[in-house]
C-alpha positions in Angstrom: -0.5 -0.1 -0.1 1.3 3.5 -0.9 0.1 6.9 -1.7 1.6 6.8 -5.0 3.4 5.0 -7.4 5.7 5.9 -10.4 3.2 6.6 -13.0 1.7 9.0 -10.6 2.8 12.2 -12.4 0.0 14.6 -12.6 -0.3 17.2 -9.7 -3.8 17.8 -8.2 -5.1 20.4 -5.7 -7.8 19.2 -3.4 -8.5 19.1 0.2 -7.9 16.5 2.8 -8.5 15.6 6.6 -5.4 14.5 8.4 -6.5 13.5 11.8 -9.6 12.3 13.5 -10.4 16.3 14.1 -11.6 15.6 11.0 -10.6 19.4 9.6 -9.9 19.6 6.2 -7.1 21.5 4.6 -5.4 22.4 1.0 -3.6 19.1 0.0 -1.5 18.7 -2.9 -1.0 15.1 -4.3 -0.3 12.9 -7.3 -2.6 11.0 -9.7 -2.0 8.5 -12.1 -1.3 9.3 -15.8 -4.5 8.7 -18.0 -4.1 4.7 -18.8 -5.4 2.5 -21.8 -8.8 2.0 -19.6 -9.0 5.4 -18.0 -10.8 8.6 -18.7 -9.6 11.8 -17.0 -12.3 14.1 -15.5 -11.8 17.8 -14.8 -14.2 17.9 -11.6 -17.0 20.8 -11.7 -19.0 19.9 -8.7 -18.5 17.2 -5.8 -21.5 16.4 -3.3 -20.9 16.3 0.4 -22.2 12.6 1.8 -22.7 11.6 5.3 -20.3 8.9 4.7 -17.6 11.8 4.2 -18.2 13.0 7.8 -17.7 9.5 9.0 -14.5 9.3 7.1 -12.7 12.2 8.1 -13.5 11.6 11.5 -12.7 8.1 11.8 -16.0 7.2 12.9 -15.8 3.6 11.5 -12.1 3.1 12.4 -11.2 2.3 8.9 -10.0 5.7 7.6 -6.3 6.2 6.0 -5.2 9.2 6.7 -4.7 11.9 4.6 -8.1 11.4 3.4 -9.3 13.4 0.1 -13.1 12.4 0.5 -15.8 12.7 -2.0 -18.0 10.2 -4.2 -20.3 12.3 -5.9 -18.2 13.5 -8.8 -19.2 15.2 -12.1 -17.3 17.0 -14.4 -16.0 17.0 -18.2 -13.7 14.6 -19.9 -10.2 15.9 -20.6 -8.5 12.8 -21.9 -9.6 9.0 -23.2 -7.4 6.1 -23.2 -7.1 4.0 -26.5 -9.4 1.2 -25.1 -12.2 3.5 -24.2 -14.9 3.7 -26.9 -17.9 4.7 -24.9 -16.5 8.1 -23.6 -14.9 11.1 -25.7 -13.3 14.4 -24.9 -16.2 17.1 -23.7 -18.5 14.5 -22.6 -20.5 15.1 -19.0 -19.1 12.1 -16.6 -20.1 11.1 -13.3 -18.2 9.1 -10.8 -19.9 7.6 -7.8 -18.2 5.3 -5.1 -16.6 2.6 -7.2 -13.2 2.9 -8.3 -12.6 -0.9 -9.1 -13.6 -4.4 -8.6 -12.1 -7.8 -9.6 -14.6 -7.8 -12.9 -14.3 -11.4 -13.0 -16.5 -13.1 -10.1 -20.3 -13.8 -10.3 -21.2 -10.6 -8.9 -19.1 -8.4 -11.2 -20.5 -10.6 -14.1 -24.1 -10.0 -13.1 -23.4 -6.3 -12.8 -23.3 -6.3 -9.0 -19.7 -4.8 -9.0 -21.1 -3.2 -5.6 -21.0 -6.7 -4.0 -17.6 -7.9 -5.3 -15.3 -9.0 -2.7 -12.5 -6.9 -4.0 -14.5 -3.9 -4.1 -12.5 -0.7 -3.8 -14.2 2.9 -3.3 -13.3 5.9 -5.0 -11.5 7.3 -1.8 -10.0 5.6 1.2 -9.6 2.5 -1.0 -6.8 0.6 -2.4 -6.6 0.8 -6.3 -5.4 -2.3 -8.6 -1.8 -0.6 -8.5 -1.8 -0.6 -4.7 -1.8 3.2 -4.0 -4.6 4.6 -1.9 -7.4 6.4 -3.5 -8.3 10.0 -3.2 -11.8 11.3 -4.0 -13.7 14.1 -5.6 -12.7 17.0 -3.2 -10.1 18.0 -5.7 -10.0 19.5 -9.3 -8.6 16.2 -11.4 -9.9 12.8 -11.3 -8.5 9.7 -13.5 -10.8 6.7 -13.7 -11.4 3.4 -15.7 -14.0 3.9 -17.8 -16.0 1.1 -16.8 -16.6 3.2 -13.4 -17.8 6.1 -15.1 -21.6 7.2 -16.2 -22.6 9.6 -18.8 -24.6 12.7 -17.5 -27.6 13.2 -19.4 -27.4 16.6 -21.1 -30.8 18.0 -19.8 -30.1 17.9 -16.1 -27.7 20.5 -14.2 -24.7 19.1 -13.3 -24.4 20.4 -9.9 -27.8 19.4 -8.5 -27.2 16.0 -10.5 -24.0 15.3 -8.4 -25.7 13.8 -5.5 -27.5 11.3 -7.5 -24.0 9.3 -7.9 -24.3 8.3 -4.2 -27.8 9.1 -2.9 -29.6 8.9 -6.0 -28.5 5.2 -6.6 -28.6 4.5 -2.9 -32.3 4.9 -3.0 -33.2 3.7 -6.6 -31.8 0.1 -6.3 -34.0 -0.9 -3.4 -37.1 0.6 -4.9 -36.2 -1.2 -8.0 -34.9 -4.7 -6.4 -38.1 -5.1 -4.7 -40.0 -4.2 -8.0 -41.7 -0.9 -6.3 -41.0 1.4 -9.1 -43.0 -1.1 -11.3 -46.0 -0.6 -9.3 -47.9 2.3 -9.1 -50.3 2.9 -6.3 -48.2 1.1 -3.9 -48.0 2.6 -0.7 -44.2 3.5 0.6 -42.9 4.9 3.3 -39.6 7.0 3.7 -38.0 7.0 7.0 -35.9 10.3 7.2 -35.9 13.3 5.0 -32.4 14.3 4.3 -30.0 13.9 1.4 -31.2 10.5 0.7 -35.0 10.4 1.7 -35.9 13.5 -0.3 -34.6 12.0 -3.4 -36.5 8.9 -2.6 -39.5 10.8 -2.6 -38.9 12.2 -5.6 -38.3 8.9 -7.2 -41.5 7.7 -5.5 -43.7 10.4 -6.8 -42.3 10.1 -10.4 -43.4 6.5 -10.7 -46.6 7.2 -9.5 -46.4 5.6 -5.8 -48.4 7.0 -2.6 -45.5 8.3 -0.8 -45.6 8.8 3.2 -42.3 10.5 4.8 -41.8 9.1 8.5 -39.7 12.0 10.7 -38.9 12.5 14.3 -39.1 16.4 12.9 -42.7 18.1 12.8 -41.3 20.8 10.7 -40.7 18.1 7.9 -44.3 17.6 7.2 -44.8 20.9 5.4 -41.5 20.3 3.6 -42.3 16.7 2.6 -46.2 17.7 1.4 -45.6 21.1 -0.1 -42.1 20.9 -1.5 -41.5 17.4 -2.2 -45.0 16.2 -2.9 -45.5 13.8 -0.5 -49.2 12.4 0.3 -48.8 11.8 3.8 -46.6 12.6 6.7 -46.2 10.8 10.0 -44.5 11.9 13.1 -42.7 9.1 14.5 -42.7 10.4 18.3 -46.4 10.6 18.0 -47.8 6.9 19.2 -51.4 8.0 18.0 -50.3 8.8 14.4 -48.1 5.6 14.3 -50.5 3.6 15.5 -53.6 5.2 13.2 -51.0 3.7 10.2 -50.5 0.3 11.6 -50.2 -2.0 8.4 -50.7 0.6 5.8 -47.5 0.4 3.9 -46.2 -1.9 1.6 -42.5 -0.9 1.5 -40.5 1.1 3.9 -37.0 2.8 3.1 -35.2 3.7 6.1 -32.6 6.4 5.2 -31.5 7.3 8.6 -28.0 7.4 9.6 -28.5 7.6 13.4 -29.3 4.8 15.6 -33.2 4.4 16.3 -35.8 1.8 17.3 -36.9 -0.5 14.3 -39.9 -2.1 16.1 -42.5 1.0 16.0 -41.6 1.2 12.0 -42.1 -2.2 11.3 -45.5 -2.2 12.7 -46.4 0.2 9.8 -45.7 -2.5 7.1 -48.6 -4.8 5.7 -48.4 -8.6 6.4 -45.5 -9.8 3.8 -44.1 -6.1 3.9 -40.5 -5.5 3.1 -38.1 -2.6 5.3 -35.1 -1.6 3.3 -32.1 -0.2 5.3 -29.7 2.2 3.8 -28.8 4.3 6.4 -25.4 3.3 8.4 -26.1 3.7 12.2 -23.0 3.6 14.1 -24.3 1.4 16.7 -26.2 -2.2 16.3 -29.8 -2.1 14.8 -32.5 -2.1 17.3 -34.6 -4.7 16.1 -37.3 -6.6 17.9 -38.4 -10.2 16.8 -41.9 -10.0 17.2 -43.0 -7.3 14.8 -41.0 -9.5 12.1 -42.7 -13.0 13.3 -46.2 -11.6 13.5 -46.2 -9.7 10.7 -44.5 -12.1 8.2 -42.3 -9.1 7.3 -38.8 -8.9 5.9 -36.0 -6.5 6.7 -33.1 -6.5 4.4 -30.3 -4.1 3.2 -28.7 -2.3 0.4 -25.5 -0.5 -0.7 -25.4 1.8 -3.8 -25.5 0.2 -7.0 -23.7 -1.6 -10.1 -22.6 0.4 -12.9 -25.3 -0.9 -15.2 -27.8 0.2 -12.7 -26.1 3.7 -12.0 -26.4 4.5 -15.5 -29.9 3.3 -15.7 -30.7 5.6 -12.8 -28.9 8.3 -14.2 -30.9 8.1 -17.7 -34.3 7.9 -15.8 -33.3 11.1 -14.0 -32.8 12.6 -17.1 -35.9 11.4 -18.5 -38.1 12.5 -15.4 -35.8 15.4 -14.8 -35.0 14.3 -11.3 -32.5 16.3 -9.6 -31.3 16.9 -6.0 -32.2 20.1 -3.9 -28.9 21.3 -3.1 -27.0 24.2 -1.3 -23.8 25.2 -3.3 -20.8 25.9 -1.6 -17.0 26.9 -2.5 -14.3 24.4 -1.1 -13.2 26.7 1.3 -16.4 26.9 3.4 -16.1 22.6 3.7 -15.6 22.6 6.9 -18.2 24.8 8.0 -20.6 22.6 5.5 -19.2 19.2 7.3 -20.1 20.8 10.9 -23.8 21.7 9.4 -24.2 18.4 8.0 -23.4 16.7 11.2 -26.2 18.7 12.8 -28.7 18.2 10.0 -28.6 21.8 9.1 -29.0 21.3 5.2 -31.6 21.1 2.7 -30.8 18.5 1.3 -27.4 18.2 0.3 -24.5 20.4 -0.2 -22.3 20.4 -3.5 -19.0 21.8 -3.8 -18.4 24.3 -6.5 -14.8 23.0 -7.5 -14.1 24.8 -10.7 -15.7 28.0 -9.3 -13.4 27.9 -6.5 -10.3 27.7 -8.8 -8.3 25.5 -6.5 
């Protein structure tokens, strides 16, 4: 494992965290030369994910400092390798969480690279050449073209950036459970943040009856008036929770903080499914009885494969779905991370990388 290798000759400017304080500072590093299977991307925008916050503070105990976060990357291609046929210079392109996989296992061969045993992430991972990966809080990215997607021309690039993580994270559970092909189905979205708000948009675009479930009374107006949700349940109100008992076909839980799952499971109909995409630091609070007496299923999901990610981007182009964002400059990143930790963003921070002229 090394930070660079002999072919890392391109000087890149970015921002990195160097210790568990999580404070980011300007950081100059090297990226590899554009290889025969690579594309080089001038980064224009990069979304800020809650995962970035966990990594800069080493909340999960896996951070390799210095860490350059960012896996919601959108920009313009400036170089293409000789083996690359599906991209050209000038194309709008996106890079999400995936940097590499083995490309040969049963999961890679079935377009589920995100479940490959040798999966490596865009930052805080180990690339094929043994070097540490650095993410999108920087001005240039070099990616294997097999882990890059086209960005529809009609989508605003800044508001499309979070689709590369937040979008695909909520899209896949909806697709995998055949919810997107079931107009009229009643679904619940737990949490109305970066993930939840885009899940509501997907639900409404595909004709679903969407109920937002939140601990915050203030989110009701946002959910209904801003995003078009059909119903709202205040999860701290026992009367509201009881009145919606066994009313939902499917629930997507997007919350990344520890919370009880028992009351949420009771909202599901018999044979209903709860899909968890948030990643609380503590073990799940999961009682057995709501599962047993409701014949319910709880399952997890992490991002998506590359084919699914391109499908999601294309559908977003078709339905004009983007994220609601707050655009910031790179030198405001520490303030943004502090606000993200407090839930003070509607609904995703996106860094204007090019505007800051790193």
